[in-house]
Every structure is written in structure tokens, then in C-alpha cells.
N, CA, C and O of each residue as an XYZ file, in Angstrom:
748
protein
N       6.305     11.481     20.973
C       5.752     11.358     19.635
C       4.599     12.316     19.438
O       4.317     12.699     18.302
N       3.926     12.717     20.495
C       2.828     13.656     20.370
C       3.247     14.899     19.624
O       2.476     15.461     18.846
N       4.488     15.332     19.866
C       5.011     16.503     19.170
C       5.115     16.259     17.679
O       4.868     17.165     16.882
N       5.479     15.041     17.291
C       5.599     14.696     15.882
C       4.221     14.703     15.221
O       4.070     15.225     14.116
N       3.224     14.133     15.878
C       1.867     14.143     15.330
C       1.362     15.575     15.198
O       0.698     15.917     14.220
N       1.675     16.404     16.181
C       1.295     17.818     16.114
C       1.987     18.486     14.935
O       1.361     19.248     14.198
N       3.268     18.207     14.751
C       4.027     18.813     13.653
C       3.450     18.400     12.302
O       3.372     19.224     11.391
N       3.050     17.153     12.160
C       2.456     16.694     10.906
C       1.139     17.426     10.669
O       0.858     17.857      9.550
N       0.333     17.567     11.720
C      -0.937     18.289     11.580
C      -0.694     19.751     11.219
O      -1.426     20.318     10.408
N       0.309     20.354     11.805
C       0.618     21.764     11.583
C       1.237     22.013     10.205
O       0.883     22.984      9.537
N       2.152     21.148      9.779
C       2.920     21.382      8.554
C       2.333     20.700      7.309
O       2.669     21.077      6.186
N       1.473     19.717      7.498
C       0.841     18.971      6.396
C       1.832     18.485      5.334
O       1.689     18.835      4.162
N       2.825     17.692      5.718
C       3.774     17.185      4.716
C       3.097     16.148      3.814
O       2.083     15.555      4.181
N       3.673     15.944      2.639
C       3.172     14.903      1.737
C       3.601     13.522      2.219
O       2.850     12.553      2.113
N       4.836     13.445      2.757
C       5.391     12.171      3.203
C       6.043     12.352      4.567
O       6.717     13.350      4.820
N       5.835     11.379      5.435
C       6.484     11.344      6.746
C       7.432     10.147      6.758
O       7.016      9.019      6.493
N       8.704     10.391      7.064
C       9.658      9.302      7.248
C       9.514      8.828      8.687
O       9.707      9.605      9.622
N       9.180      7.563      8.865
C       8.868      7.045     10.191
C       9.873      5.978     10.593
O      10.089      5.006      9.869
N      10.483      6.172     11.751
C      11.362      5.147     12.324
C      10.491      4.244     13.192
O       9.547      4.721     13.821
N      10.790      2.964     13.235
C      10.008      2.056     14.067
C      10.391      2.138     15.533
O       9.553      1.910     16.406
N      11.632      2.458     15.812
C      12.106      2.538     17.194
C      12.206      4.000     17.617
O      13.077      4.739     17.158
N      11.307      4.394     18.490
C      11.312      5.762     19.019
C      11.080      5.676     20.523
O      10.534      4.684     21.005
N      11.486      6.693     21.267
C      11.445      6.606     22.726
C      10.055      6.497     23.354
O       9.867      5.670     24.246
N       9.090      7.285     22.933
C       7.800      7.310     23.624
C       6.754      6.399     22.995
O       5.884      5.872     23.689
N       6.839      6.215     21.688
C       5.843      5.422     20.982
C       6.532      4.809     19.760
O       7.317      5.475     19.086
N       6.235      3.534     19.480
C       6.881      2.937     18.305
C       6.263      3.491     17.019
O       5.168      4.055     17.035
N       6.973      3.323     15.924
C       6.552      3.879     14.649
C       5.266      3.285     14.104
O       4.537      3.954     13.371
N       4.980      2.048     14.450
C       3.741      1.429     13.982
C       2.547      2.098     14.650
O       1.565      2.423     13.983
N       2.623      2.304     15.946
C       1.532      2.986     16.647
C       1.417      4.428     16.181
O       0.311      4.944     16.021
N       2.546      5.080     15.962
C       2.518      6.460     15.470
C       1.857      6.521     14.091
O       1.076      7.431     13.815
N       2.170      5.557     13.232
C       1.546      5.489     11.904
C       0.047      5.279     12.045
O      -0.745      5.946     11.379
N      -0.339      4.355     12.908
C      -1.754      4.067     13.143
C      -2.491      5.332     13.581
O      -3.577      5.625     13.083
N      -1.902      6.072     14.505
C      -2.536      7.297     15.005
C      -2.575      8.389     13.934
O      -3.545      9.140     13.835
N      -1.528      8.465     13.148
C      -1.471      9.458     12.073
C      -2.594      9.202     11.066
O      -3.297     10.128     10.662
N      -2.755      7.957     10.670
C      -3.812      7.591      9.726
C      -5.186      7.839     10.349
O      -6.080      8.377      9.696
N      -5.350      7.446     11.608
C      -6.632      7.638     12.291
C      -6.991      9.113     12.439
O      -8.169      9.460     12.516
N      -5.993      9.973     12.478
C      -6.247     11.407     12.633
C      -6.803     12.040     11.359
O      -7.254     13.186     11.365
N      -6.764     11.270     10.260
C      -7.262     11.795      8.997
C      -6.205     12.515      8.181
O      -6.515     13.114      7.151
N      -4.976     12.464      8.625
C      -3.891     13.109      7.893
C      -3.779     12.518      6.494
O      -3.949     11.313      6.308
N      -3.493     13.365      5.516
C      -3.295     12.908      4.146
C      -1.834     12.538      3.883
O      -1.495     12.065      2.798
N      -0.971     12.755      4.880
C       0.450     12.436      4.729
C       0.627     10.935      4.538
O      -0.014     10.137      5.222
N       1.479     10.563      3.630
C       1.836      9.158      3.409
C       3.015      8.842      4.318
O       3.848      9.708      4.586
N       3.085      7.615      4.785
C       4.156      7.210      5.701
C       5.106      6.256      4.993
O       4.693      5.234      4.444
N       6.392      6.612      5.016
C       7.456      5.751      4.524
C       8.280      5.332      5.731
O       8.957      6.156      6.346
N       8.221      4.053      6.065
C       8.935      3.525      7.222
C      10.387      3.254      6.826
O      10.658      2.585      5.829
N      11.308      3.781      7.622
C      12.738      3.503      7.459
C      13.202      2.807      8.728
O      12.999      3.316      9.830
N      13.817      1.657      8.576
C      14.228      0.898      9.748
C      15.436      0.032      9.438
O      15.760     -0.220      8.277
N      16.093     -0.416     10.489
C      17.201     -1.358     10.328
C      16.692     -2.798     10.405
O      17.443     -3.734     10.133
N      15.425     -2.979     10.774
C      14.850     -4.308     10.970
C      13.993     -4.694      9.775
O      13.070     -3.963      9.416
N      14.283     -5.830      9.155
C      13.502     -6.250      7.994
C      12.669     -7.497      8.297
O      12.525     -8.383      7.455
N      12.130     -7.545      9.498
C      11.290     -8.671      9.888
C       9.947     -8.598      9.169
O       9.330     -7.535      9.107
N       9.501     -9.717      8.630
C       8.232     -9.749      7.908
C       7.072     -9.258      8.774
O       6.172     -8.573      8.287
N       7.099     -9.610     10.049
C       6.006     -9.196     10.934
C       5.932     -7.677     11.059
O       4.840     -7.115     11.146
N       7.084     -7.010     11.068
C       7.092     -5.544     11.145
C       6.569     -4.922      9.857
O       5.841     -3.930      9.891
N       6.936     -5.501      8.734
C       6.436     -5.010      7.445
C       4.914     -5.123      7.430
O       4.214     -4.174      7.078
N       4.421     -6.276      7.809
C       2.979     -6.518      7.810
C       2.267     -5.542      8.740
O       1.268     -4.932      8.360
N       2.776     -5.398      9.949
C       2.152     -4.480     10.910
C       2.172     -3.044     10.412
O       1.190     -2.318     10.563
N       3.284     -2.632      9.822
C       3.394     -1.263      9.313
C       2.388     -1.026      8.191
O       1.734      0.017      8.156
N       2.260     -1.974      7.286
C       1.302     -1.828      6.186
C      -0.131     -1.857      6.705
O      -0.979     -1.098      6.235
N      -0.399     -2.718      7.659
C      -1.733     -2.759      8.268
C      -2.060     -1.440      8.963
O      -3.212     -1.007      8.974
N      -1.056     -0.813      9.534
C      -1.254      0.460     10.233
C      -1.480      1.612      9.255
O      -1.955      2.678      9.647
N      -1.138      1.396      7.977
C      -1.375      2.434      6.983
C      -0.141      2.971      6.300
O      -0.234      3.928      5.531
N       1.021      2.380      6.559
C       2.242      2.848      5.898
C       2.150      2.580      4.395
O       1.576      1.581      3.962
N       2.717      3.477      3.622
C       2.718      3.330      2.168
C       4.020      2.737      1.652
O       4.122      2.390      0.476
N       5.010      2.618      2.520
C       6.277      2.070      2.087
C       7.124      1.621      3.249
O       6.909      2.026      4.392
N       8.092      0.777      2.941
C       8.956      0.197      3.967
C      10.325     -0.014      3.350
O      10.487     -0.843      2.454
N      11.323      0.742      3.830
C      12.692      0.625      3.332
C      13.650      0.423      4.490
O      13.390      0.842      5.617
N      14.752     -0.222      4.191
C      15.807     -0.377      5.184
C      16.676      0.874      5.173
O      16.882      1.489      4.127
N      17.181      1.242      6.344
C      17.988      2.455      6.474
C      19.275      2.398      5.660
O      19.827      3.438      5.300
N      19.751      1.207      5.371
C      20.984      1.106      4.596
C      20.730      1.064      3.079
O      21.634      0.749      2.305
N      19.509      1.379      2.665
C      19.197      1.449      1.233
C      20.016      2.557      0.593
O      20.289      3.572      1.234
N      20.408      2.379     -0.657
C      21.152      3.436     -1.345
C      20.338      4.731     -1.414
O      19.108      4.710     -1.456
N      21.038      5.829     -1.424
C      20.408      7.157     -1.414
C      19.416      7.326     -2.571
O      18.311      7.829     -2.369
N      19.803      6.912     -3.772
C      18.906      7.077     -4.916
C      17.645      6.229     -4.770
O      16.579      6.613     -5.250
N      17.763      5.074     -4.108
C      16.592      4.242     -3.857
C      15.656      4.938     -2.865
O      14.436      4.894     -3.024
N      16.229      5.580     -1.842
C      15.411      6.313     -0.873
C      14.705      7.494     -1.529
O      13.521      7.726     -1.285
N      15.427      8.238     -2.357
C      14.820      9.381     -3.042
C      13.702      8.925     -3.974
O      12.643      9.550     -4.039
N      13.943      7.846     -4.687
C      12.908      7.292     -5.556
C      11.700      6.837     -4.760
O      10.559      7.038     -5.177
N      11.951      6.224     -3.614
C      10.856      5.768     -2.759
C      10.033      6.950     -2.248
O       8.805      6.880     -2.211
N      10.696      8.023     -1.859
C       9.978      9.219     -1.412
C       9.060      9.741     -2.512
O       7.903     10.076     -2.258
N       9.576      9.806     -3.718
C       8.772     10.304     -4.847
C       7.579      9.384     -5.110
O       6.461      9.848     -5.332
N       7.832      8.081     -5.082
C       6.757      7.126     -5.343
C       5.670      7.199     -4.287
O       4.483      7.199     -4.612
N       6.067      7.260     -3.033
C       5.093      7.335     -1.946
C       4.306      8.647     -2.042
O       3.098      8.661     -1.807
N       4.972      9.729     -2.379
C       4.296     11.017     -2.520
C       3.239     10.958     -3.630
O       2.214     11.635     -3.545
N       3.486     10.152     -4.672
C       2.517      9.992     -5.769
C       1.378      9.052     -5.401
O       0.400      8.940     -6.139
N       1.503      8.374     -4.262
C       0.459      7.436     -3.859
C       0.769      5.990     -4.166
O      -0.074      5.114     -3.971
N       1.990      5.728     -4.652
C       2.384      4.361     -4.949
C       2.927      3.670     -3.697
O       3.188      4.314     -2.681
N       3.088      2.372     -3.787
C       3.622      1.583     -2.689
C       5.088      1.256     -2.929
O       5.515      1.096     -4.072
N       5.852      1.157     -1.855
C       7.277      0.849     -1.963
C       7.651     -0.159     -0.881
O       7.308      0.002      0.290
N       8.357     -1.192     -1.300
C       8.941     -2.139     -0.351
C      10.392     -2.347     -0.730
O      10.741     -2.354     -1.910
N      11.222     -2.513      0.261
C      12.626     -2.825      0.035
C      12.707     -4.065     -0.844
O      11.954     -5.014     -0.626
N      13.597     -4.085     -1.830
C      13.689     -5.245     -2.729
C      13.855     -6.582     -2.007
O      13.257     -7.577     -2.417
N      14.641     -6.622     -0.958
C      14.824     -7.901     -0.248
C      13.517     -8.352      0.405
O      13.231     -9.547      0.460
N      12.735     -7.409      0.893
C      11.447     -7.753      1.491
C      10.460     -8.209      0.425
O       9.716     -9.170      0.623
N      10.462     -7.519     -0.694
C       9.560     -7.885     -1.788
C       9.811     -9.317     -2.227
O       8.871    -10.088     -2.421
N      11.075     -9.670     -2.383
C      11.422    -11.029     -2.809
C      10.890    -12.064     -1.816
O      10.291    -13.061     -2.219
N      11.109    -11.829     -0.526
C      10.635    -12.775      0.492
C       9.113    -12.878      0.503
O       8.561    -13.976      0.584
N       8.438    -11.734      0.420
C       6.978    -11.748      0.451
C       6.404    -12.471     -0.767
O       5.435    -13.220     -0.648
N       6.995    -12.247     -1.926
C       6.520    -12.929     -3.132
C       6.735    -14.430     -3.000
O       5.858    -15.211     -3.367
N       7.886    -14.845     -2.483
C       8.138    -16.275     -2.293
C       7.086    -16.882     -1.365
O       6.617    -17.997     -1.596
N       6.722    -16.155     -0.329
C       5.719    -16.658      0.609
C       4.349    -16.763     -0.064
O       3.639    -17.751      0.125
N       3.978    -15.754     -0.845
C       2.679    -15.786     -1.520
C       2.614    -16.888     -2.568
O       1.573    -17.523     -2.736
N       3.701    -17.117     -3.262
C       3.729    -18.167     -4.273
C       3.548    -19.534     -3.613
O       2.930    -20.429     -4.190
N       4.080    -19.690     -2.425
C       3.964    -20.954     -1.699
C       2.570    -21.159     -1.101
O       2.216    -22.274     -0.720
N       1.781    -20.089     -1.019
C       0.440    -20.182     -0.423
C      -0.505    -20.907     -1.379
O      -0.260    -20.957     -2.585
N      -1.582    -21.465     -0.837
C      -2.551    -22.125     -1.715
C      -3.205    -21.102     -2.643
O      -3.269    -19.916     -2.320
N      -3.689    -21.564     -3.792
C      -4.326    -20.635     -4.722
C      -5.569    -20.008     -4.104
O      -6.155    -20.551     -3.168
N      -5.959    -18.858     -4.642
C      -7.112    -18.168     -4.071
C      -8.391    -18.980     -4.255
O      -8.504    -19.815     -5.153
N      -9.326    -18.709     -3.392
C     -10.628    -19.355     -3.493
C     -11.316    -18.869     -4.765
O     -11.042    -17.779     -5.267
N     -12.212    -19.704     -5.267
C     -12.956    -19.283     -6.447
C     -14.039    -18.302     -6.021
O     -14.491    -18.307     -4.876
N     -14.436    -17.477     -6.946
C     -15.462    -16.492     -6.651
C     -14.858    -15.227     -6.070
O     -13.643    -15.098     -5.925
N     -15.725    -14.319     -5.748
C     -15.314    -13.012     -5.235
C     -15.390    -13.028     -3.716
O     -16.433    -13.357     -3.151
N     -14.284    -12.671     -3.041
C     -14.332    -12.610     -1.581
C     -15.405    -11.616     -1.127
O     -15.656    -10.617     -1.801
N     -16.022    -11.887     -0.009
C     -17.114    -11.035      0.473
C     -16.675     -9.591      0.677
O     -17.489     -8.677      0.549
N     -15.386     -9.368      0.996
C     -14.888     -8.013      1.190
C     -14.958     -7.187     -0.094
O     -14.967     -5.957     -0.051
N     -15.008     -7.877     -1.233
C     -15.020     -7.194     -2.533
C     -16.382     -7.252     -3.217
O     -16.522     -6.806     -4.355
N     -17.382     -7.795     -2.534
C     -18.698     -8.022     -3.132
C     -19.385     -6.743     -3.598
O     -20.207     -6.799     -4.513
N     -19.079     -5.601     -3.004
C     -19.725     -4.344     -3.388
C     -19.200     -3.774     -4.704
O     -19.813     -2.874     -5.279
N     -18.069     -4.292     -5.181
C     -17.476     -3.758     -6.401
C     -18.192     -4.293     -7.642
O     -18.556     -5.467     -7.706
N     -18.386     -3.412     -8.622
C     -18.961     -3.833     -9.897
C     -17.925     -4.662    -10.654
O     -16.762     -4.735    -10.256
N     -18.357     -5.282    -11.740
C     -17.434     -6.090    -12.535
C     -16.270     -5.245    -13.055
O     -15.122     -5.689    -13.021
N     -16.555     -4.040    -13.532
C     -15.508     -3.157    -14.048
C     -14.581     -2.723    -12.913
O     -13.365     -2.665    -13.093
N     -15.155     -2.416    -11.735
C     -14.330     -2.023    -10.597
C     -13.421     -3.166    -10.171
O     -12.291     -2.925     -9.746
N     -13.892     -4.409    -10.274
C     -13.041     -5.567     -9.963
C     -11.882     -5.670    -10.950
O     -10.764     -6.018    -10.568
N     -12.149     -5.369    -12.219
C     -11.068     -5.386    -13.209
C     -10.022     -4.322    -12.866
O      -8.820     -4.585    -12.908
N     -10.493     -3.123    -12.528
C      -9.588     -2.032    -12.158
C      -8.843     -2.401    -10.882
O      -7.635     -2.188    -10.780
N      -9.563     -2.956     -9.911
C      -8.975     -3.348     -8.626
C      -7.845     -4.360     -8.835
O      -6.782     -4.231     -8.227
N      -8.064     -5.358     -9.682
C      -7.052     -6.386     -9.924
C      -5.784     -5.775    -10.501
O      -4.679     -6.119    -10.080
N      -5.937     -4.876    -11.458
C      -4.770     -4.231    -12.064
C      -4.087     -3.302    -11.061
O      -2.861     -3.273    -10.961
N      -4.882     -2.558    -10.333
C      -4.363     -1.647     -9.310
C      -3.562     -2.425     -8.263
O      -2.480     -2.001     -7.856
N      -4.100     -3.560     -7.836
C      -3.438     -4.369     -6.812
C      -2.137     -4.986     -7.322
O      -1.270     -5.350     -6.528
N      -2.000     -5.104     -8.621
C      -0.757     -5.609     -9.214
C       0.231     -4.492     -9.489
O       1.306     -4.731    -10.039
N      -0.130     -3.257     -9.105
C       0.805     -2.147     -9.216
C       0.702     -1.339    -10.492
O       1.575     -0.515    -10.763
N      -0.334     -1.548    -11.283
C      -0.489     -0.792    -12.523
C      -0.850      0.664    -12.223
O      -1.621      0.948    -11.306
N      -0.292      1.562    -12.994
C      -0.624      2.984    -12.866
C      -1.975      3.240    -13.533
O      -2.493      2.383    -14.248
N      -2.535      4.415    -13.295
C      -3.797      4.773    -13.937
C      -3.658      4.728    -15.456
O      -4.569      4.282    -16.153
N      -2.531      5.185    -15.962
C      -2.289      5.178    -17.404
C      -2.285      3.747    -17.942
O      -2.882      3.467    -18.982
N      -1.612      2.849    -17.233
C      -1.559      1.445    -17.657
C      -2.931      0.785    -17.589
O      -3.294      0.013    -18.477
N      -3.693      1.086    -16.541
C      -5.046      0.532    -16.409
C      -5.920      1.037    -17.556
O      -6.659      0.266    -18.168
N      -5.831      2.335    -17.840
C      -6.631      2.922    -18.922
C      -6.324      2.235    -20.252
O      -7.237      1.919    -21.014
N      -5.046      2.006    -20.529
C      -4.654      1.376    -21.788
C      -5.153     -0.069    -21.864
O      -5.671     -0.502    -22.894
N      -4.996     -0.793    -20.786
C      -5.376     -2.216    -20.785
C      -6.890     -2.401    -20.907
O      -7.354     -3.322    -21.578
N      -7.660     -1.518    -20.251
C      -9.115     -1.664    -20.245
C      -9.820     -0.762    -21.259
O     -11.049     -0.719    -21.308
N      -9.037     -0.041    -22.066
C      -9.581      0.870    -23.075
C     -10.512      1.912    -22.465
O     -11.630      2.125    -22.935
N     -10.024      2.552    -21.409
C     -10.764      3.604    -20.710
C      -9.954      4.887    -20.738
O      -8.751      4.866    -20.999
N     -10.611      5.995    -20.470
C      -9.875      7.251    -20.319
C      -9.251      7.268    -18.924
O      -9.709      6.565    -18.024
N      -8.214      8.066    -18.755
C      -7.581      8.171    -17.441
C      -8.554      8.767    -16.428
O      -8.525      8.403    -15.252
N      -9.408      9.673    -16.871
C     -10.402     10.266    -15.957
C     -11.360      9.188    -15.450
O     -11.725      9.179    -14.275
N     -11.760      8.290    -16.332
C     -12.651      7.200    -15.922
C     -11.947      6.282    -14.928
O     -12.551      5.840    -13.951
N     -10.684      5.999    -15.174
C      -9.916      5.158    -14.253
C      -9.831      5.832    -12.889
O     -10.033      5.183    -11.862
N      -9.535      7.126    -12.871
C      -9.465      7.859    -11.597
C     -10.791      7.764    -10.843
O     -10.804      7.598     -9.623
N     -11.898      7.867    -11.564
C     -13.220      7.749    -10.940
C     -13.403      6.362    -10.345
O     -13.866      6.222     -9.213
N     -13.032      5.321    -11.120
C     -13.147      3.953    -10.614
C     -12.282      3.756     -9.370
O     -12.734      3.166     -8.388
N     -11.044      4.245     -9.406
C     -10.137      4.086     -8.261
C     -10.733      4.769     -7.032
O     -10.717      4.197     -5.943
N     -11.256      5.978     -7.191
C     -11.868      6.692     -6.056
C     -13.049      5.916     -5.493
O     -13.206      5.820     -4.276
N     -13.878      5.363     -6.365
C     -15.032      4.567     -5.904
C     -14.580      3.301     -5.185
O     -15.153      2.917     -4.165
N     -13.543      2.654     -5.729
C     -13.011      1.436     -5.102
C     -12.503      1.743     -3.697
O     -12.832      1.031     -2.748
N     -11.707      2.795     -3.559
C     -11.176      3.167     -2.248
C     -12.313      3.446     -1.276
O     -12.258      3.039     -0.115
N     -13.350      4.143     -1.754
C     -14.495      4.450     -0.899
C     -15.287      3.218     -0.512
O     -15.604      3.030      0.662
N     -15.614      2.373     -1.484
C     -16.403      1.170     -1.200
C     -15.670      0.206     -0.272
O     -16.285     -0.440      0.577
N     -14.354      0.114     -0.441
C     -13.578     -0.809      0.382
C     -13.119     -0.187      1.688
O     -12.556     -0.862      2.550
N     -13.368      1.118      1.823
C     -12.962      1.858      3.013
C     -11.470      1.690      3.287
O     -11.055      1.388      4.406
N     -10.671      1.893      2.232
C      -9.219      1.841      2.355
C      -8.641      3.202      2.028
O      -9.245      3.991      1.301
N      -7.481      3.465      2.567
C      -6.850      4.782      2.457
C      -6.196      5.041      1.106
O      -6.290      6.145      0.570
N      -5.531      4.024      0.553
C      -4.773      4.250     -0.664
C      -4.541      2.942     -1.407
O      -5.071      1.894     -1.036
N      -3.749      3.023     -2.451
C      -3.468      1.872     -3.295
C      -2.757      0.759     -2.520
O      -2.991     -0.422     -2.779
N      -1.911      1.121     -1.592
C      -1.194      0.118     -0.792
C      -2.192     -0.767     -0.050
O      -2.046     -1.988     -0.012
N      -3.197     -0.141      0.532
C      -4.189     -0.910      1.273
C      -4.987     -1.818      0.338
O      -5.424     -2.893      0.749
N      -5.182     -1.400     -0.909
C      -5.825     -2.272     -1.904
C      -4.968     -3.509     -2.155
O      -5.487     -4.623     -2.240
N      -3.666     -3.314     -2.273
C      -2.758     -4.443     -2.485
C      -2.860     -5.415     -1.312
O      -2.995     -6.623     -1.508
N      -2.795     -4.889     -0.110
C      -2.889     -5.734      1.086
C      -4.206     -6.513      1.075
O      -4.213     -7.721      1.308
N      -5.313     -5.827      0.807
C      -6.622     -6.470      0.795
C      -6.714     -7.542     -0.294
O      -7.269     -8.617     -0.064
N      -6.176     -7.253     -1.464
C      -6.229     -8.221     -2.569
C      -5.533     -9.525     -2.202
O      -6.034    -10.607     -2.507
N      -4.385     -9.422     -1.551
C      -3.655    -10.627     -1.184
C      -4.209    -11.274      0.083
O      -4.229    -12.501      0.188
N      -4.655    -10.474      1.039
C      -5.222    -11.054      2.263
C      -6.486    -11.854      1.971
O      -6.715    -12.898      2.581
N      -7.298    -11.375      1.053
C      -8.541    -12.070      0.737
C      -8.322    -13.244     -0.204
O      -9.231    -14.043     -0.428
N      -7.105    -13.350     -0.762
C      -6.835    -14.421     -1.705
C      -7.356    -14.118     -3.096
O      -7.317    -14.983     -3.971
N      -7.845    -12.897     -3.319
C      -8.341    -12.537     -4.640
C      -7.223    -12.587     -5.678
O      -7.450    -12.979     -6.822
N      -6.027    -12.192     -5.279
C      -4.864    -12.247     -6.144
C      -3.735    -12.994     -5.463
O      -3.575    -12.939     -4.244
N      -2.959    -13.690     -6.266
C      -1.721    -14.287     -5.803
C      -0.654    -13.955     -6.828
O      -0.959    -13.853     -8.016
N       0.595    -13.783     -6.401
C       1.659    -13.508     -7.375
C       1.908    -14.721     -8.247
O       1.606    -15.851     -7.862
N       2.449    -14.485     -9.400
C       2.842    -15.579    -10.269
C       1.852    -15.855    -11.384
O       1.072    -14.979    -11.758
N       1.880    -17.063    -11.913
C       1.126    -17.390    -13.119
C      -0.384    -17.505    -12.937
O      -1.105    -17.501    -13.935
N      -0.891    -17.608    -11.722
C      -2.337    -17.783    -11.500
C      -3.078    -16.464    -11.437
O      -3.978    -16.296    -10.614
N      -2.719    -15.541    -12.282
C      -3.327    -14.200    -12.249
C      -4.776    -14.258    -12.695
O      -5.145    -15.024    -13.586
N      -5.588    -13.429    -12.052
C      -7.000    -13.347    -12.421
C      -7.259    -12.171    -13.339
O      -8.396    -11.970    -13.768
N      -6.226    -11.378    -13.658
C      -6.461    -10.240    -14.547
C      -6.120    -10.672    -15.935
O      -6.236     -9.884    -16.873
């Protein structure tokens, strides 16, 4: 895998397709090392295994997407484009299972989780929409802001929370209980 990390550093791709099963190092560790190296490449995990634990580990390691290898070609191409834009992608079957699990979880605690305490009120509004998958254009329209202002807020949020991208914001929003899927939305 060292050769692959070297190739990413040398070629600077926008997206790396990562298999979880590799001979010298698994894809989760490779993703972790790629992110730790400071690479700007986004990681799209392709695997035959749709275990929730692998999805969670891959996202925690910094992956921006997770698809099954038997996904239709157009779905894979769309996922590549989305990940390259900085969006998050999960296989539809995984998304359904994860949403069912979150809906079954207890509602979020009241108040702002300590992990989000540094965010201003406006940044929390942007964060909530961002974590629900809204684009900058959609956030700007909903909050009556310019797209440039939204981009500034998103950059500040990523910096204050010390997260790599929008995917990590989604993970943090749900891990902290700030957001839950379904009717109990805080936005």
C-alpha cells in the first residue's frame, strides 16, 4: 500500500477509489493514513461487504463515500462526481439501514453538545443544514445569505470543528446527538 500512498502524493487525484481488502494494509488504515498525510484527495470506498461497522470505520477514517462493488455503473459515476465536489455518498441499502438505526435511537439531548460550543448561532444554523446534506445554494436560500457568505461559514465550521469535510460534519452531528433523522429536526 505504500506505493499507493506514494502515487496519491505524486499524482494528486481528486478522488481515490479504495478497496477494503488489500494484501499489505486494509483500506480503512490506508484511508486513515491518506487523510493524516494531508492529502486533499477524497476517498470513495468500494467493497463487497456492507457491514455497518465497516461503513462507520471508513467514515471515521475520513472516507467521503461508501459504495458496494455491485452498484450500477451510473450510480458509481454519480458517486465519483459527488465525492469530487465534496459531497457524501452512501450506498442506498446502507443509507436505509443507518436511518432506521438513527430513528430508533433516543432523541438528542437538549442544548448544544460541547463539541459544537465554539460555533456561533448562525454557524449552528449552517451546520444543521449542512449536516442534513443541503448544498451551499440551498443553505443560502433557506437562510437568506449569499453563497459567498455560506462558503465562509462552512470554512469556519470545518476549521472550528477540526473536521476535513462535509461528511465529517454529518458524522459529528449524529454522533453528538445534535441531529437525528426524521421529524425531530432542529433546523
